[in-house]
LOTIMAR-628852 format. One line per field, with one value per residue (C-alpha): x, y, z. Coordinates in steps of 0.001 Angstrom, whole numbers, plus 500000, padded with zeros to 6 digits. Layout:
% residues N
X = X:...;
Y = Y:...;
Z = Z:...;
***
This chain:
% residues 217
X = 245887:243067:244373:247550:248966:250107:250038:246370:245930:249342:248079:251534:253777:256103:256259:259540:258225:255222:257619:259444:256434:255134:258598:258940:255391:256255:259676:258329:255528:257911:260977:259470:260846:264194:264927:264599:267316:267093:269454:267186:264218:266322:267231:263627:262194:264823:266069:269117:269430:269864:266721:264850:266537:265400:261844:262063:264323:264668:263381:260842:259659:259176:257426:255047:254229:252985:250905:249413:248624:246700:244849:243992:241881:239903:239573:237909:235519:234468:234036:231710:229659:229200:228291:225870:222477:220715:219614:222141:221644:222261:225358:226706:226126:227933:230980:231310:231485:233899:236046:236079:236924:239612:241410:241286:242529:245214:246016:249866:249632:246447:248480:251558:249251:247565:250922:252305:249094:248663:252566:252152:254815:253262:255297:254541:250828:250867:252652:249867:247281:249061:250416:248241:244723:243732:242088:240283:238817:237729:236099:233736:233012:231985:229734:228058:227589:225969:223734:222569:221954:219853:217752:218959:220880:220127:221273:222427:225040:228663:229647:233263:232439:230158:232998:235462:232774:232355:236044:237022:234362:235558:239249:238396:236737:239798:242292:240236:239711:241969:239888:236445:237026:237216:233666:231315:228552:229991:228255:229555:233116:234732:231531:231991:228753:227012:229248:228991:225338:224704:227207:225690:222226:223217:224914:222027:219087:220539:220136:216962:213406:211653:208151:205151:203601:200662:202280:203443:207462;
Y = 364658:364962:367782:369564:371526:374451:376008:375821:379571:380365:380169:381882:379685:377444:373585:374198:376992:374535:371798:374154:375328:371584:370385:373430:373104:369547:370419:373429:371284:368738:370738:374147:377442:377322:373729:374252:375231:376493:373722:371055:372689:372363:368769:367960:369862:368467:371815:373868:376280:379180:378217:378724:382207:383034:382647:383591:386239:384498:381504:384063:384915:381254:380697:383528:382292:378944:381162:383204:380536:378799:382183:382767:379774:380817:384404:382645:380865:384164:385777:382760:383528:387155:386488:383465:383423:381247:382543:383947:380969:378628:380427:380565:376793:376296:378513:376834:373413:374356:376238:373067:371051:373509:373212:369324:369042:371525:370113:370916:374480:375263:374012:375898:379242:378588:377882:381052:383064:381217:381266:383690:385927:389276:390129:386766:387303:390836:389737:387004:389708:392348:390098:386968:386739:390381:391283:387969:388494:392073:390960:388380:391267:393443:390761:390282:394052:394118:391218:393592:396420:394238:393219:389650:389827:391691:395318:394903:391976:392833:391729:391446:389088:386903:386645:385255:383119:381622:381117:380096:377347:375703:376048:374442:371675:371089:371255:369256:365973:363990:365283:365106:361347:360428:361932:359355:362012:364223:362350:365348:364409:363496:364746:368103:368627:367727:370042:372891:372962:372558:375348:377698:376944:377918:380979:382150:380861:380699:378270:379625:378197:381157:381432:380923:384210:385093:382655:384318:384074;
Z = 260097:257296:255303:254615:257308:255342:251888:251208:251470:249721:246162:244957:246866:245026:245446:247261:249634:250602:251368:253659:255401:255691:257111:259425:261012:262025:263307:265362:266892:267946:269173:269782:268188:270138:269110:265351:263059:259612:258583:260130:258206:254944:255597:256375:253371:250972:250030:250645:253437:250926:249433:252781:253053:249451:250646:254406:255892:259189:261314:262874:259558:258771:261791:261327:257880:259372:261774:259305:256873:259723:260533:256825:256672:259884:258180:255078:257449:259054:255629:254734:257784:256603:253114:253584:252378:255168:258497:260994:263321:260706:259570:263072:263275:259907:261017:264379:262691:260058:262579:264811:261722:260938:264288:264046:260303:260900:264207:264328:263133:265376:268445:267408:266996:270444:272168:271098:272007:275406:276251:279121:277216:276657:273816:271841:272843:271345:268310:267713:268111:265967:263118:263027:264370:265552:262141:262097:265588:264841:261604:263635:266172:263397:261879:265369:265673:262155:263564:266242:263939:261850:264972:264830:267957:271321:271336:274898:274062:274016:270481:271614:274561:272103:269571:272309:273601:270037:269223:272882:273281:269996:271234:274500:272822:270476:273448:275867:274092:276565:279368:277946:276864:280561:281281:279909:280684:277785:274939:272850:273243:269816:268117:266675:264873:268311:270272:267991:267373:271104:271893:269278:270510:274284:273013:271204:273270:276767:279619:281254:280314:278505:279990:277667:276629:279065:281714:285139:285528;
***
């Protein structure tokens, strides 16, 4: 990992709370939710069990705190996309690269979030939407809708579909590294900037050749 897994978006967190979150994300990633006990988290964090309950009411609350911390960084990247001063295309490229970097740097917590969202359990996936990522995705949709209103994006596009394509392409690249490395044709494998720039280019400009003005299609 290239960066701290948790705590970067919890400025009010105490050192003990950050230690708890850091220990918990590793344990949840290794053992799954059911395999982790609060006593085990306390031992790994070097704090008492009562200290954990001082910060988190339950194991589920601790788990959700990890997922929310991960989503908070994505939310910040989405806001950077909204407030940037460069062209919309350049801001989308910057967001995609930054989001890709976030997924890899926060590898454990990103995988926990995706595991929860893609578990096949309807209640878990609904909880992820309602309590963790729903507002982040909706904010991206609103930004793309604003791009349509400004005439930057085609008015006939579905902004929700575009948002999921943008997030989903990056998530696939993050999850598919073990597959991609076996395709020598995939020169972008392991190259986040190459993949992100190429993916955004395809999303914005499409795959079909555009006829030169004056030419017959």
